[in-house]
C-alpha atoms as one frame of an Amber mdcrd trajectory, in Angstrom:
protein
 -42.187  43.689 -34.936 -39.301  41.249 -35.177 -37.079  43.773 -33.465 -39.629
  44.273 -30.723 -40.086  40.534 -30.349 -36.289  40.096 -30.066 -36.150  42.812
 -27.421 -38.828  41.012 -25.388 -36.955  37.705 -25.671 -33.653  39.245 -24.613
 -35.308  41.069 -21.759 -36.868  37.867 -20.435 -33.610  35.970 -20.778 -31.671
  38.653 -18.929 -34.314  38.713 -16.197 -34.283  34.950 -15.853 -30.521  34.648
 -15.706 -29.492  37.532 -13.546 -32.375  38.431 -11.258 -34.034  35.246 -10.068
 -32.816  31.806  -9.084 -34.325  28.909 -11.060 -37.081  28.039  -8.597 -38.387
  31.601  -8.474 -38.065  31.867 -12.230 -40.408  28.977 -12.876 -42.960  30.217
 -10.348 -42.930  33.871 -11.350 -42.235  33.905 -15.076 -43.436  30.474 -16.144
 -46.443  29.720 -13.968 -49.202  27.741 -15.674 -51.755  28.736 -13.027 -54.872
  30.276 -14.610 -54.753  33.130 -12.134 -51.458  34.325 -13.599 -52.104  37.427
 -15.667 -49.626  39.905 -17.138 -49.786  43.178 -15.237 -50.028  46.365 -17.298
 -52.414  48.933 -18.780 -55.498  47.702 -20.637 -55.530  48.029 -24.399 -58.642
  49.257 -26.272 -59.196  50.084 -29.899 -61.702  52.560 -31.287 -62.131  53.785
 -34.804 -60.524  52.843 -38.116 -57.562  55.145 -37.471 -56.443  52.792 -34.703
 -56.597  49.599 -36.746 -52.944  49.693 -37.782 -51.793  50.394 -34.239 -54.107
  47.663 -32.989 -52.624  45.063 -35.275 -49.135  46.048 -34.122 -50.075  45.686
 -30.475 -51.790  42.361 -31.152 -48.656  41.172 -32.936 -46.580  42.173 -29.969
 -48.893  40.277 -27.612 -48.715  37.211 -29.839 -44.942  37.442 -29.771 -44.981
  37.806 -25.995 -47.311  34.845 -25.720 -44.958  32.731 -27.813 -42.054  33.745
 -25.622 -43.949  32.859 -22.433 -45.041  29.543 -23.937 -41.425  28.768 -24.895
 -40.197  29.704 -21.436 -42.964  27.623 -19.865 -41.726  24.680 -21.926 -38.170
  25.272 -20.701 -39.312  25.361 -17.088 -41.327  22.159 -17.468 -38.286  20.501
 -19.015 -36.126  21.672 -16.121 -38.493  19.983 -13.671 -38.226  16.681 -15.510
 -35.321  14.263 -15.171 -32.109  15.993 -16.309 -30.498  14.851 -19.504 -27.335
  12.794 -19.038 -24.125  13.550 -20.934 -20.723  11.907 -21.048 -17.472  13.843
 -20.732 -16.701  12.958 -24.340 -19.935  14.645 -25.426 -19.055  17.752 -23.413
 -15.613  17.909 -25.045 -17.261  18.274 -28.471 -18.767  21.640 -27.505 -15.857
  24.079 -27.512 -16.831  26.823 -29.955 -19.790  29.096 -30.736 -20.535  26.901
 -33.772 -20.866  23.723 -31.673 -22.054  25.599 -28.547 -19.816  26.119 -25.523
 -20.335  23.675 -22.676 -18.613  23.428 -19.305 -19.034  21.268 -16.226 -19.006
  21.974 -12.499 -19.173  18.946 -10.264 -21.665  16.602 -11.884 -23.600  19.340
 -13.717 -23.354  20.381 -17.371 -23.897  23.968 -18.549 -24.276  25.591 -21.961
 -22.629  29.000 -21.467 -22.542  30.064 -25.121 -24.645  33.173 -24.527 -22.707
  34.132 -21.399 -19.221  34.057 -22.934 -19.311  37.664 -24.145 -20.758  38.775
 -20.783 -18.021  37.148 -18.704 -16.512  39.904 -16.504 -12.982  38.522 -16.946
 -13.285  38.585 -20.731 -14.462  35.933 -23.165 -10.965  34.500 -23.740 -10.622
  33.482 -20.091 -13.920  31.571 -20.054 -13.084  29.928 -23.373 -10.076  28.275
 -21.723 -12.543  25.993 -19.904 -14.665  25.231 -22.988 -15.508  21.544 -23.235
 -14.163  20.777 -19.768 -14.453  21.416 -16.026 -14.571  24.829 -14.342 -12.993
  23.634 -11.087  -9.315  24.109 -12.090 -10.018  27.711 -13.094 -12.143  28.495
 -10.059  -9.269  27.185  -7.940  -7.056  29.893  -9.478  -9.634  32.626  -8.963
 -11.517  32.001  -5.722 -13.821  34.964  -6.389 -15.939  32.613  -8.530 -16.862
  30.358  -5.616 -19.677  32.568  -4.330 -23.420  32.016  -4.161 -24.403  34.757
  -6.619 -21.963  33.361  -9.217 -23.463  29.898  -8.799 -26.948  31.361  -9.207
 -25.943  32.953 -12.510 -24.375  29.695 -13.680 -27.490  27.719 -12.695 -29.513
  29.470 -15.400 -27.370  27.762 -18.039 -27.684  24.197 -16.768 -28.654  21.679
 -19.447 -28.036  18.347 -17.758 -25.881  16.078 -15.614 -22.720  14.075 -16.171
 -23.192  10.347 -16.434 -22.331   8.773 -13.051 -20.708   5.877 -14.891 -18.590
   8.197 -16.982 -14.956   8.033 -15.995 -11.923   9.135 -17.939 -10.341   5.906
 -19.194  -6.684   5.473 -18.536  -4.728   5.315 -21.777  -1.461   4.576 -20.014
  -0.159   1.105 -19.390   1.262   0.388 -15.941   4.619  -0.274 -17.572   4.643
   3.214 -19.048   7.256   5.282 -17.159   4.943   8.295 -17.446   1.919   6.499
 -15.993   2.488   8.020 -12.553   2.925  11.612 -13.748   0.842  14.144 -11.781
  -2.442  15.655 -12.969  -1.962  18.979 -14.752  -4.068  22.111 -15.112  -6.193
  22.067 -18.291  -5.343  25.683 -19.149  -1.749  24.764 -19.920  -0.796  24.646
 -23.580   0.918  21.272 -23.971   4.015  21.165 -26.168   4.811  17.523 -25.428
   2.990  14.948 -23.348   5.848  12.518 -22.584   7.884  14.028 -21.124   5.390
  16.678 -20.111   6.176  20.210 -21.233   3.608  22.985 -21.183   3.156  26.736
 -20.841   0.332  28.950 -19.590  -1.725  30.906 -22.136  -0.486  34.496 -22.446
  -3.694  36.030 -21.091  -3.176  34.171 -17.794   0.607  34.512 -17.645   0.624
  38.170 -16.608  -2.675  38.141 -14.742  -0.636  38.092 -11.520   2.887  39.149
 -10.627   3.382  35.767  -8.917   2.450  32.877 -11.198   0.016  30.448  -9.489
   1.595  27.019  -9.042  -0.901  25.129 -11.259  -0.104  27.241 -14.356   3.640
  27.774 -13.800   5.335  26.609 -16.991   6.564  23.016 -16.845   9.826  21.811
 -18.413  10.493  18.116 -17.886  13.130  16.055 -19.669  12.237  12.675 -18.134
   9.380  11.013 -16.204   8.410  12.732 -12.952   9.656  10.719  -9.945   7.241
  10.094  -7.074   9.448  10.551  -4.000   8.645   9.815  -0.365   9.512  12.886
   1.725  10.082  10.696   4.792  12.804   8.619   3.142  14.220  11.362   0.889
  17.933  12.051   1.261  20.116  14.682  -0.400  23.759  13.654  -0.750  26.333
  16.458  -0.568  29.760  15.202  -1.580  32.374  16.925   0.562  36.140  17.387
   0.112  38.015  14.120   0.141  34.962  12.111  -0.809  33.123  12.488   2.505
  29.414  13.109   2.158  26.533  14.638   4.028  23.239  12.788   3.797  20.504
  15.306   4.521  16.851  14.562   5.132  14.163  17.180   4.615  14.172  17.735
   8.361  17.923  18.353   8.224  17.462  20.988   5.508  14.827  22.713   7.624
  17.481  23.283  10.302  19.469  25.609   8.049  18.428  29.289   8.077  15.379
  29.658   5.838  15.908  32.075   2.968  13.112  33.445   0.744  13.347  35.175
  -2.646  11.156  35.943  -5.642  12.717  34.550  -8.808  11.678  34.335 -12.460
  12.557  31.108 -14.278  12.855  31.139 -18.065  13.558  28.215 -20.355  16.365
  28.751 -22.879  13.829  27.855 -25.590  11.242  30.486 -24.665   9.831  32.011
 -27.904  11.523  29.311 -30.004   8.446  29.189 -32.262   9.450  32.573 -33.694
  12.832  31.215 -34.742  11.253  28.171 -36.373   9.101  30.478 -38.530  12.295
  31.792 -40.076  14.036  28.442 -40.459  13.577  24.999 -38.940  15.099  24.399
 -35.508  15.142  21.388 -33.206  13.225  21.685 -29.971   9.820  22.197 -28.418
   7.681  24.890 -30.014   7.554  27.218 -27.028   5.603  30.421 -27.521   5.944
  33.294 -25.033   4.974  31.254 -21.961   8.152  29.314 -21.075   8.700  31.796
 -18.264   7.058  32.204 -14.851   7.695  33.775 -11.464   7.360  32.342  -7.961
   8.322  33.062  -4.365  10.775  30.360  -3.320  11.992  29.331   0.118  14.712
  26.958   1.272  18.263  26.664   2.514  21.016  28.677   0.851  23.343  26.448
  -1.140  26.395  28.276   0.246  25.370  27.348   3.809  24.945  23.677   2.926
  28.222  23.521   0.978  30.059  25.174   3.882  28.554  22.597   6.250  29.974
  19.866   4.003  33.420  21.493   4.218  33.569  23.323   0.887  35.056  26.782
   0.412  36.070  29.012  -2.453  39.268  28.031  -4.229  41.588  29.925  -6.543
  41.227  27.429  -9.372  38.044  27.171 -11.428  35.489  24.751 -10.039  31.873
  23.845 -10.652  28.978  22.688  -8.488  27.318  19.744 -10.205  23.684  18.820
  -9.570  22.086  15.474 -10.278  18.340  14.871 -10.244  16.421  11.799  -9.184
  14.588  11.684 -12.519  16.119   9.192 -14.918  15.545   7.379 -18.193  15.284
   3.626 -18.787  19.071   3.286 -18.677  19.307   5.011 -15.304  20.776   8.211
 -16.732  19.686  11.143 -14.570  19.204  14.768 -15.512  22.189  16.899 -14.527
  23.600  20.418 -14.763  26.153  22.670 -13.076  26.979  26.262 -12.164  30.321
  27.884 -11.265  31.412  27.386  -7.647  31.938  31.148  -7.294  28.209  31.737
  -7.844  27.186  28.866  -5.603  29.307  30.080  -2.673  28.328  33.745  -2.964
  25.649  34.637  -0.386  24.639  37.595  -2.576  23.823  35.221  -5.447  21.126
  33.673  -3.216  21.243  30.202  -4.781  18.697  28.034  -2.974  18.003  24.416
  -2.225  14.287  25.196  -2.344  11.558  23.152  -0.695   8.711  25.693  -0.906
   7.050  27.399  -3.860   4.607  30.230  -3.186   4.267  29.201   0.439   3.567
  25.535  -0.279   5.702  22.397  -0.621   7.033  22.118  -4.161   4.521  20.527
  -6.556   5.789  17.272  -8.086   6.155  18.842 -11.537   8.388  21.505 -10.028
  10.821  19.349  -8.109   9.257  17.963  -4.927  10.727  17.641  -2.407  13.858
  19.739  -3.208  15.137  21.599  -6.253  17.854  24.111  -7.067  16.940  27.755
  -7.670  19.719  29.781  -9.322  18.502  33.399  -9.609  19.299  35.138 -12.890
  20.331  31.914 -14.630  18.678  29.845 -17.377  16.042  27.370 -16.184  18.067
  24.356 -17.334  20.411  24.784 -14.323  17.561  24.779 -11.772  17.735  20.996
 -11.310  14.562  19.431  -9.909  14.129  16.398  -7.615  17.663  17.030  -6.441
  19.512  13.905  -5.293  23.215  14.759  -5.344  25.481  17.817  -5.175  29.220
  17.692  -5.773  32.061  20.117  -6.447  34.151  19.200  -9.487  37.053  20.755
 -11.422  34.957  20.714 -14.615  31.326  21.393 -15.382  28.794  18.550 -15.342
  29.268  15.851 -17.955  25.500  15.649 -18.351  24.196  15.743 -21.920  22.098
  18.811 -21.001  25.209  20.674 -19.874  27.694  19.634 -22.584  25.549  18.882
 -25.660  22.533  21.133 -25.278  21.527  24.655 -24.239  24.278  26.419 -26.156
  24.051  29.184 -28.733  25.725  29.222 -32.172  26.108  31.412 -35.233  23.251
  31.392 -37.767  25.714  29.801 -40.212  26.193  26.679 -38.068  24.085  23.653
 -38.986  23.857  20.109 -37.652  26.617  18.945 -39.987  29.112  21.528 -38.751
  28.107  22.103 -35.112  30.824  21.632 -32.467  29.258  21.737 -29.011  32.651
  21.882 -27.312  33.352  25.229 -29.002  30.591  27.123 -27.185  30.077  27.770
 -23.464  26.981  26.484 -21.709  24.250  29.064 -21.260  24.153  30.519 -17.763
  22.795  34.088 -17.618  20.149  34.953 -20.212  19.863  38.130 -22.316  17.244
  40.843 -21.815  13.763  39.715 -22.793  10.216  41.026 -23.142   6.970  39.895
 -24.751   3.389  41.034 -25.268   0.688  38.956 -23.575  -2.349  41.132 -24.393
  -3.771  41.641 -26.959  -3.160  38.348 -28.711  -1.922  38.096 -32.271  -4.853
  38.265 -34.707  -7.252  39.673 -32.138  -9.661  42.531 -32.899  -9.405  45.552
 -30.587 -11.846  48.389 -30.129 -11.170  51.747 -31.726 -10.459  54.605 -29.369
  -7.928  53.200 -26.902  -5.876  50.022 -26.705  -4.276  48.438 -23.621  -1.064
  46.496 -24.218   0.354  44.240 -21.476   3.402  42.047 -21.134   6.472  41.035
 -19.164  10.157  41.986 -19.210  13.180  40.326 -17.585  16.945  40.239 -17.840
  19.426  37.641 -16.625  22.235  37.993 -14.113  20.261  40.204 -11.752  20.181
  43.109 -14.209  17.118  45.276 -13.648  14.703  46.233 -16.428  14.688  50.016
 -16.554  12.402  50.607 -19.539   9.998  48.947 -21.944   9.289  50.705 -25.241
   6.088  49.949 -27.149   5.222  50.832 -30.738   1.769  50.620 -32.330   3.032
  51.258 -35.868   5.715  48.646 -36.459   8.559  50.610 -34.879   8.104  54.024
 -36.540   7.200  55.698 -33.236   7.590  54.544 -29.627   5.918  55.078 -26.264
   7.247  54.143 -22.816   5.187  51.580 -20.902   4.416  51.734 -17.183   6.348
  49.161 -15.128   4.486  47.182 -12.444   5.558  44.655  -9.811   8.180  44.638
  -7.090  10.949  47.209  -7.096  14.203  45.618  -8.225  17.371  45.623  -6.143
  20.673  46.660  -7.769  22.478  43.604  -9.191  19.818  41.366  -7.589  16.825
  41.925  -9.880  15.911  38.261  -9.953  12.266  38.695 -10.993  10.450  40.103
 -13.994   8.646  43.412 -14.332   5.112  43.365 -15.654   4.234  46.345 -17.807
   1.320  47.940 -19.582   0.583  50.795 -21.946  -2.756  52.488 -22.511  -2.661
  54.498 -25.695  -5.115  56.006 -28.192  -5.581  54.110 -31.425  -4.477  56.370
 -34.292  -7.502  57.655 -36.198  -8.339  55.765 -39.356  -6.132  52.769 -38.539
  -7.637  49.412 -39.519  -4.825  47.379 -37.983  -1.945  47.799 -35.548   1.529
  46.300 -35.688   2.418  46.296 -31.977   6.040  45.818 -30.905   7.776  45.788
 -27.525  11.442  45.936 -26.542  13.043  46.063 -23.101  16.188  47.784 -21.858
  18.119  46.623 -18.759  20.362  48.626 -16.425  23.448  47.756 -18.474  21.597
  49.296 -21.449  21.362  45.958 -23.166  18.427  46.022 -25.585  16.671  43.368
 -27.610  17.636  42.888 -31.290  15.030  44.024 -33.769  14.802  40.829 -35.848
  15.255  37.066 -35.445  17.609  36.457 -38.388  20.895  37.616 -36.755  20.295
  35.526 -33.607  18.808  32.410 -35.255  20.539  29.201 -34.150  19.975  25.522
 -34.814  18.623  24.838 -31.302  16.303  27.831 -31.265  17.567  29.113 -27.909
  18.094  32.690 -26.677  15.183  33.960 -28.787  14.717  37.569 -27.673  14.066
  39.664 -30.776  11.437  42.410 -30.626   8.107  40.743 -29.948   5.425  41.591
 -32.514   1.643  41.266 -32.449  -0.674  42.178 -35.311  -4.260  43.108 -34.430
  -7.273  44.426 -36.307  -9.168  47.538 -35.233 -12.948  47.270 -35.022 -14.715
  49.717 -37.382
């Protein structure tokens, strides 16, 4: 009887949530009108042999009556004044144990029972737990439809307090007080300066990373620049300079390319598990891909009077972000790369068809395809050609790799070259480490990329810790020879070996120079935790 009662309850709930909007629900399923009668065959009992069956049917009717009474109570409550909640109260409900609440506009919803039914998977909906849905619906416009809102309406439990506003915890003297608003899905590694990465399940959802969840690497407060008064200073030969407005940059031929940016510290957290390193604990998300547009750096340098020279030279970039002493972020690349039209270095002013977001360098930044993200200077204010590389701390005293034997007592930064091109890289984004997968078949997804324009030609995946390998299918844009600036997304669908209770999944990529990732972290460990590209490993359980 309990099982039957549960089936009736679930059936009513499914009917209420997915077949009728709230107003119809209360009229049809919860009416208190005396004329409302359940429709169905009449039930009669005759003879002692039917007594047991009669009691069972009566029990079922009692259960159904209790369900209808409960639902009637819910409908009456819905017609009363909605309960008011604060945002702080909503934030407390972020797990099945505490219930899972979300907001949309001024409304509050308890979506605990819908999480497992979410078409995009429970993990995606859980990203919004305890907070607003709007930032996620902005990424996936398919949600903003009437039938989706009707489904959501069934889970409404109240309204947000009209007086409730997020209090500002920043003083006006705080240099980070004017930082832009960020997407709540980002995993924050540091708040000031702001550094964050997208969760892995969103990272490879699209070949082009949406602007709001593109990984953010800031070293200093984000400047708030006026595009009308912005000027980019290009120091020419002999000290003469060009002062270019945004309008001036628009006059150069517009060049567009798809480029993957990766921080030198991507996957640093795996190095720190072996031995402590200094730096932000990036997971696999300090990498993203966008379609960039702007003026080619070689065209602008030529306009300023620069040309290739026989002696070594460097193009130095200086940002308009600075610390309290006025020290700005800076970096440099070799002049030969900057002047090469085939290298496609950009002074970018658009990202995925829109003006650069503030976190990503508005109004102008450098894009250096195939090169570490640290050289892609944002909020660009000055460009000069010098006989030596930039004297910036981030060029001379950071972003360099060393032997595992070097520690902070013995390190000599002058002995190592600055990182430019990055080694071949790949990582698994689905399933997540520790997740439980269904028996039968498993789908493994991830990304692969190599620096210097080297194309990824293969990704190998193992389900048994490297004993056997299978070749993944590569997705995304075809890569041009020597100009493979963007990643390849990949996936593998494979049967789960019979009897396996867990899988040790590994991926490794191979580029067109047949460079391949090292199998373990130990030989490439370094005190700054950069260049972390060992085989990526994920352990999952298999559902019985």
